[in-house]
N, C-alpha and C positions, 0 to 999 in steps of 0.2 A: 639443733642444739646450739646454744650460745656459749662460745668459748670465752674464758676469762681474758685471754690475750686480746680478743676483739673489743671487749669492753674497756680494757686498759688503754688500748690505742685510741679509742673514741674519746675517753676522758682526757688523755694526753693531747689530742688534737684540739679539743674545745678549750682546754686551759692553756694551750700553747706551751707545754712543758718541754718540748724537744726531747733530748736524751734523758731527762729526768723521769719521763714516763715509764722507762724500763725499770725504775726503782719502785714503782707502785706494786704493792702486794695486796692480797685480799684484806689484810688487817690495817692497811694504810688509812688513817683517819682523813676525812675530807672536810666536813663542816668545822670551821674554827681552827683548822690546822694548816690548810693550804690557802695562802692569801688570795690566789687567783680564783678560788672556789667561792664566789659571792652569789648573791641572788640572781644576777644576770646570767652567770654561768649555769646555775640550776635550770633556768628557763631554757637556755640554749641547749643544755644536755637533754632535757625532756623532749624538745623539738627534734633533736638529732636522733634520739632513741626511737621516737614514733616513726620517723621517716625510714631509718635504717632497718628496723626490725618489724615494720608494718604492724605496730600495735598502737593502742590509744591509752593514754595515761589520764585517768579521771582526777579531778581536783582532790577528791577525798582519799586518793591513794598516795598523795604527796605528803610526806612527813619527814621530820628530822631523822628518824630511824632509817628511812629509805636511803638517805644520802650521808649516813654517818661514816661509812667506810666504802672503799672500792668494792670489797666483797659483798656488801649489802646492795650496792647498785647492781652488781652482776647477778645476784640472787633474784632481785626484783625483776630484772629484764628476763632472765631465764624462766622464771615462773610465769610471767605474762605471755611469753612466746609459747611455752608448753601448754598454757590454758587456751591459747588462740584468741586472746582478747587484746 
């Protein structure tokens, strides 16, 4: 099972948020709201997710909705891990 805190820590590491990472909630918007969350951060996050959770993210699975909020990222990862893909 993929815990929210694990995803929050991963996002915090990639965005180098430091202590601010603890303020991330499932409803925290990412795209367009956190300056550090740019296109390079999305690519870095996808690579880190694939490595850490041993999943593959296909190009057609990447959308603005997937990265809209921290909770959306968590749900995406959780669902991929549960599906074993």
